C-alpha positions as CSV (number, residue, x, y, z in Angstrom):
1,M,15.6,-19.0,1.4
2,N,16.1,-19.2,4.8
3,S,14.7,-22.8,6.2
4,K,14.7,-21.7,10.4
5,D,12.8,-18.8,9.3
6,P,9.6,-19.1,11.5
7,G,8.1,-16.6,8.7
8,N,9.4,-19.1,6.0
9,G,6.3,-21.5,5.8
10,R,3.5,-18.4,5.7
11,R,5.6,-16.3,2.9
12,S,6.3,-19.4,0.7
13,F,2.2,-20.2,1.3
14,L,1.8,-16.2,0.0
15,S,3.3,-16.9,-2.9
16,A,1.7,-19.4,-4.4
17,A,-1.4,-18.2,-3.0
18,T,-0.6,-15.6,-6.1
19,R,-0.7,-17.8,-8.2
20,M,-4.0,-19.5,-7.7
21,T,-6.0,-16.4,-6.9
22,M,-7.6,-15.9,-10.3
23,A,-8.3,-19.2,-10.0
24,G,-9.5,-19.2,-6.2
25,A,-11.6,-16.0,-6.3
26,V,-14.2,-17.4,-9.4
27,A,-14.6,-21.1,-8.4
28,P,-18.1,-22.1,-6.4
29,I,-18.6,-21.4,-3.2
30,I,-17.5,-24.2,-1.2
31,G,-17.9,-23.1,2.4
32,I,-16.9,-19.9,4.2
33,P,-13.9,-20.5,7.2
34,A,-15.1,-19.1,10.3
35,A,-13.1,-16.1,10.2
36,A,-15.5,-14.6,7.3
37,A,-18.2,-16.1,8.8
38,N,-20.4,-12.6,8.3
39,A,-18.5,-12.3,4.6
40,A,-20.3,-10.9,2.0
41,T,-19.4,-10.4,-2.1
42,P,-19.9,-6.1,-2.0
43,A,-22.8,-5.3,-4.1
44,T,-21.3,-2.7,-6.8
45,N,-23.1,-0.4,-9.0
46,A,-22.8,0.4,-12.6
47,A,-18.9,2.2,-11.6
48,G,-18.0,-0.8,-9.8
49,D,-18.0,0.6,-6.4
50,A,-19.6,-1.0,-3.5
51,V,-22.5,0.2,-2.0
52,G,-24.3,-0.8,0.8
53,N,-23.0,-1.7,4.7
54,E,-19.3,-1.0,3.4
55,Y,-17.9,-1.6,6.5
56,N,-19.8,-4.7,7.7
57,E,-18.7,-4.0,11.6
58,A,-15.3,-4.2,10.9
59,T,-13.0,-2.3,13.6
60,S,-9.4,-1.0,13.9
61,Q,-9.3,-3.5,16.5
62,R,-10.6,-6.4,14.3
63,A,-8.1,-5.1,12.0
64,L,-4.9,-5.1,13.9
65,D,-5.3,-8.8,15.5
66,S,-5.4,-10.1,12.3
67,L,-2.6,-8.7,11.5
68,E,-1.5,-10.0,15.1
69,S,-3.3,-13.4,14.3
70,A,-1.2,-14.0,10.4
71,F,2.3,-12.4,11.6
72,G,2.6,-12.5,15.4
73,V,2.9,-9.7,17.7
74,H,6.3,-7.8,17.4
75,P,6.0,-5.8,20.4
76,G,7.6,-1.6,20.0
77,Q,7.0,-2.6,16.0
78,R,4.4,-1.2,13.1
79,R,2.2,-4.3,12.7
80,N,2.4,-4.1,8.9
81,H,4.5,-2.9,6.4
82,T,7.2,-3.5,9.5
83,K,10.3,-3.8,7.5
84,G,11.4,-1.4,5.6
85,I,13.8,2.3,5.5
86,G,14.0,5.4,6.1
87,V,14.9,8.2,3.1
88,T,15.4,11.8,3.1
89,G,14.7,14.5,0.4
90,K,13.0,17.4,-1.6
91,F,9.9,17.4,-3.8
92,V,9.4,20.3,-6.0
93,G,5.8,20.9,-7.2
94,N,4.7,22.0,-10.8
95,P,3.2,25.3,-10.6
96,A,0.5,24.4,-13.5
97,A,-1.1,22.0,-10.6
98,A,-2.6,24.9,-8.5
99,A,-5.5,25.0,-11.5
100,Y,-6.7,21.7,-9.9
101,S,-5.3,22.0,-6.4
102,R,-4.4,25.0,-4.6
103,S,-2.1,22.9,-2.2
104,L,1.3,24.7,-1.4
105,L,2.9,21.6,-2.8
106,F,2.4,23.3,-6.1
107,T,3.4,26.4,-5.7
108,G,7.1,25.8,-7.3
109,D,8.7,25.7,-4.2
110,T,10.9,23.2,-2.4
111,I,9.3,20.6,0.2
112,D,10.8,19.2,2.4
113,V,10.3,15.7,2.8
114,V,10.7,12.1,5.1
115,G,10.1,9.1,3.9
116,R,10.4,5.4,4.5
117,F,9.7,2.5,2.1
118,S,8.7,-1.2,2.8
119,I,7.4,-4.5,2.5
120,A,3.5,-5.3,3.6
121,G,2.9,-7.5,5.9
122,G,4.4,-8.4,9.4
123,N,7.4,-9.9,9.2
124,P,10.4,-7.9,10.5
125,E,12.1,-10.7,8.8
126,A,10.4,-10.8,5.4
127,E,11.8,-11.8,2.4
128,D,12.9,-9.1,-0.2
129,A,12.0,-10.9,-2.9
130,E,9.1,-12.0,-1.9
131,R,5.5,-11.6,-3.9
132,S,3.9,-8.9,-1.4
133,T,3.1,-5.4,-2.1
134,R,6.5,-2.6,-1.5
135,G,5.1,0.8,-0.1
136,A,6.2,3.9,0.2
137,G,4.9,6.9,3.0
138,L,6.1,10.1,2.5
139,Q,5.3,13.3,4.4
140,F,6.0,16.3,2.5
141,R,7.0,19.7,5.1
142,L,4.9,22.4,3.6
143,P,6.4,26.2,4.4
144,N,3.4,27.2,6.3
145,G,4.0,24.3,9.2
146,S,1.1,21.9,7.8
147,L,1.6,18.4,6.7
148,Q,0.6,16.7,3.9
149,H,1.2,13.0,4.2
150,M,0.9,10.5,0.7
151,T,0.9,6.8,1.8
152,M,0.9,4.4,-1.6
153,L,1.8,0.8,-2.7
154,H,3.7,-0.3,-6.0
155,T,0.4,-2.1,-7.3
156,P,-1.9,0.1,-9.6
157,M,-4.9,-1.3,-8.1
158,F,-5.4,-2.4,-3.4
159,F,-7.1,-6.0,-2.2
160,A,-10.4,-5.2,-0.9
161,T,-13.4,-2.9,-1.8
162,M,-14.5,-2.9,2.3
163,P,-12.4,-3.7,5.2
164,K,-13.6,-6.7,5.5
165,T,-12.1,-7.7,3.0
166,F,-9.1,-7.2,4.6
167,I,-9.9,-8.4,8.5
168,D,-11.0,-11.9,6.9
169,K,-7.8,-12.4,4.9
170,F,-5.1,-11.5,7.8
171,F,-7.6,-13.6,9.5
172,A,-7.7,-16.8,6.7
173,L,-3.6,-16.7,6.9
174,T,-3.3,-17.3,10.2
175,P,-1.1,-20.4,10.9
176,D,-2.3,-23.7,12.0
177,P,-0.5,-24.3,15.0
178,S,-0.1,-27.5,14.0
179,T,2.0,-27.0,10.9
180,G,2.6,-23.5,11.4
181,K,1.7,-22.8,8.0
182,P,-1.5,-21.4,6.8
183,D,-4.2,-23.5,6.2
184,A,-4.6,-24.0,2.4
185,A,-8.6,-24.4,2.3
186,V,-9.6,-21.7,4.2
187,F,-7.3,-19.3,2.1
188,K,-8.8,-21.1,-1.1
189,K,-12.2,-20.3,1.1
190,F,-11.8,-16.8,1.4
191,L,-11.0,-16.6,-2.4
192,A,-14.3,-17.7,-3.5
193,T,-16.2,-15.6,-1.3
194,H,-13.8,-12.5,-2.1
195,P,-13.4,-11.6,-5.2
196,D,-12.5,-8.2,-5.2
197,H,-8.7,-9.7,-3.7
198,A,-8.4,-11.6,-6.8
199,A,-6.5,-8.5,-9.3
200,Q,-4.2,-7.1,-6.8
201,A,-3.6,-11.4,-6.3
202,H,-2.8,-11.4,-10.0
203,F,-0.5,-9.0,-10.4
204,L,1.4,-10.0,-7.7
205,G,1.3,-13.6,-9.2
206,T,2.5,-11.9,-13.1
207,V,4.6,-9.5,-12.6
208,N,7.7,-9.5,-10.3
209,P,8.9,-7.8,-7.4
210,P,10.9,-5.1,-7.9
211,W,15.0,-5.1,-8.0
212,S,15.2,-2.1,-6.1
213,Y,12.8,0.3,-4.8
214,A,15.0,3.2,-6.6
215,N,13.0,1.1,-9.9
216,C,10.1,1.0,-8.0
217,A,6.8,2.7,-9.1
218,F,4.2,3.9,-6.3
219,Y,0.0,4.4,-6.6
220,G,-2.3,6.4,-4.0
221,I,-4.9,3.7,-4.8
222,H,-7.0,5.7,-3.4
223,T,-9.2,8.0,-5.8
224,F,-9.0,12.2,-3.6
225,K,-10.3,15.6,-4.4
226,F,-7.9,17.9,-5.4
227,V,-9.5,21.9,-4.7
228,D,-9.1,25.0,-6.4
229,A,-8.5,28.5,-5.3
230,N,-12.5,28.7,-5.8
231,D,-13.4,25.8,-4.0
232,K,-13.7,23.5,-7.2
233,A,-13.1,20.1,-6.7
234,T,-11.2,17.6,-9.0
235,M,-11.2,13.6,-8.5
236,V,-7.6,12.7,-9.5
237,R,-5.4,9.9,-8.5
238,W,-2.1,9.7,-8.1
239,R,1.1,7.5,-8.9
240,F,5.1,8.4,-8.4
241,V,6.8,6.9,-11.2
242,P,10.9,6.6,-11.6
243,R,13.1,8.3,-13.8
244,D,15.6,5.1,-13.5
245,G,12.4,3.5,-14.9
246,E,10.9,0.8,-13.2
247,R,12.6,-2.3,-13.4
248,S,11.3,-6.6,-11.8
249,L,13.9,-9.4,-11.0
250,T,13.9,-11.4,-13.3
251,D,13.1,-15.6,-12.1
252,Q,16.4,-16.8,-11.9
253,E,17.4,-13.4,-9.8
254,M,13.7,-14.0,-7.6
255,A,15.2,-17.4,-7.0
256,S,18.8,-16.7,-6.3
257,A,18.2,-13.1,-4.2
258,P,19.3,-13.2,-0.2
259,R,16.7,-12.4,1.8
260,D,17.9,-9.1,2.4
261,F,19.2,-6.3,-0.7
262,L,16.4,-3.9,-1.2
263,Q,18.0,-1.4,1.8
264,D,21.8,-1.9,0.1
265,R,20.6,-1.5,-3.3
266,L,19.0,1.3,-2.6
267,V,21.7,3.0,0.3
268,Q,24.7,2.3,-2.9
269,R,22.5,3.8,-5.4
270,L,21.5,7.1,-3.6
271,Q,25.5,7.2,-2.6
272,K,25.8,7.9,-6.7
273,A,23.7,10.6,-7.3
274,P,19.9,11.6,-5.9
275,A,17.0,9.6,-7.2
276,Q,13.9,10.7,-8.4
277,W,10.2,10.5,-8.9
278,D,7.7,12.2,-11.1
279,M,4.5,12.3,-9.7
280,I,1.6,11.8,-12.6
281,V,-2.1,12.8,-11.7
282,S,-4.5,11.6,-13.3
283,I,-7.8,13.1,-14.2
284,G,-11.5,11.9,-13.6
285,E,-14.3,11.3,-15.6
286,P,-18.2,10.8,-15.4
287,G,-18.7,6.9,-14.8
288,D,-15.2,6.8,-13.2
289,S,-14.7,4.2,-9.6
290,I,-14.4,6.8,-6.9
291,V,-14.8,4.6,-3.7
292,N,-13.6,1.3,-4.5
293,P,-9.6,1.2,-4.9
294,T,-9.6,-2.2,-6.3
295,V,-11.1,-0.7,-10.1
296,L,-8.8,1.2,-12.4
297,W,-9.3,4.0,-14.5
298,P,-9.6,3.6,-18.2
299,K,-5.8,4.5,-19.0
300,D,-6.7,7.3,-21.7
301,R,-8.0,9.7,-19.1
302,K,-5.8,13.2,-19.2
303,E,-2.6,13.4,-17.2
304,F,-0.5,16.1,-16.1
305,N,3.2,16.3,-14.4
306,A,2.3,17.6,-10.8
307,G,6.5,18.0,-9.6
308,T,9.6,15.9,-9.3
309,L,10.3,14.0,-6.0
310,T,14.1,14.2,-5.2
311,L,15.5,11.3,-2.5
312,T,19.2,11.9,-1.1
313,T,19.3,9.5,1.8
314,A,18.7,6.4,3.1
315,M,19.2,4.8,6.4
316,Q,18.6,2.1,8.4
317,Q,14.6,3.0,9.7
318,E,15.5,2.3,13.7
319,H,17.9,6.0,12.9
320,A,16.0,7.4,10.3
321,P,13.5,10.8,10.9
322,S,10.4,8.5,9.8
323,Y,11.4,6.0,12.5
324,G,8.3,8.3,14.8
325,I,6.1,8.9,11.7
326,N,2.3,7.6,11.6
327,F,1.8,7.9,8.0
328,D,-1.3,7.9,7.9
329,P,-3.1,9.2,4.5
330,L,-6.0,11.0,6.1
331,V,-3.4,13.9,7.1
332,M,-3.7,16.4,4.5
333,A,-3.2,19.8,3.8
334,D,-5.7,22.6,2.4
335,G,-6.2,21.8,-0.9
336,I,-6.4,18.0,-1.1
337,E,-9.3,16.4,0.2
338,P,-10.6,12.8,0.8
339,S,-12.7,10.5,-1.6
340,D,-15.7,9.0,0.3
341,D,-13.7,5.4,-0.2
342,P,-14.7,3.0,2.9
343,I,-10.9,1.7,2.8
344,L,-9.2,5.1,2.9
345,L,-11.2,6.2,5.6
346,F,-10.9,3.1,7.6
347,R,-7.0,3.2,7.6
348,S,-6.3,6.9,9.8
349,P,-8.0,4.6,13.1
350,S,-6.4,1.6,12.2
351,Y,-2.9,3.6,11.7
352,G,-3.4,5.5,15.0
353,L,-4.6,2.2,17.4
354,S,-1.6,0.4,15.7
355,Y,0.8,3.6,16.3
356,S,-0.6,3.9,19.8
357,R,0.3,0.0,20.2
358,R,4.2,0.6,18.7
359,L,4.5,3.6,21.6
360,R,3.5,1.4,24.0
361,N,5.8,-1.3,23.3
362,V,3.2,-3.6,23.2
């Protein structure tokens, strides 16, 4: 670890915070931090979906302000998932998936893909072994000129049912000017008032980070609609499973890991041969959560392989084709549509505002 890195204290706190999350989430409410003064535990229906005021006056402006409050402002860079690496490759869909979706992804043709792997948070100097989410953004360039985006995380679930939880979390992680670190008491209060954060934090606290991006599964998190040729919609969730197999860092590897290793390992891996992921699609059933990305579907849901992603090149993000792409998950081509998940719908304007700030170098 680099003790001179101004973000080091915040990362150490985040790592420790993941271990106390389950206890904090069920602790008695002992107070609400200023940033969460209007936050309330979301009411849910029988399927675990949030009901009521999903946005709670959250705005994309507030979302970006919260990230900048927690991580500082880095002009010209992404506000979240700032540190990353660009990739390119191909996708070949399984024509059998056309029974559920008329998307040109599933014709069996070879489709160009531009993508990016990343580490969550707004710190461009993030530690590659930190206990935070890894991201994957993919842009599929379909033969008719349309685009399909997929934006995923390596955790099976998200940490918020409503945009307000996202905003409150990063304001709670704002460093105290006197210490340069987040106030542990403030974050503990955030946990106590936001139990939707618990599931992902438990995952991050108990499953070590990936050894390489090539050994990492990525989850679409949200529920989407596959629409077939007859306009029939099927609720689905997807994940990309690495053919290299999933591999996590050992505790010893985490303790001794250099700050930067993910980029080098991916470049070296792709120099040997292309790396592949299978797109596995799960079919929803009545009663499955549709608009709550913190709730997993049962493991016995019907699944099928919808295609294979093959990555061939990796490069520094500043020189990659992905550098200028805003991986808005609501960029969708015909045959795939969003659900009414408030987090999913909120992401598009937030991504757009972030992209605008990046282009203006502010």
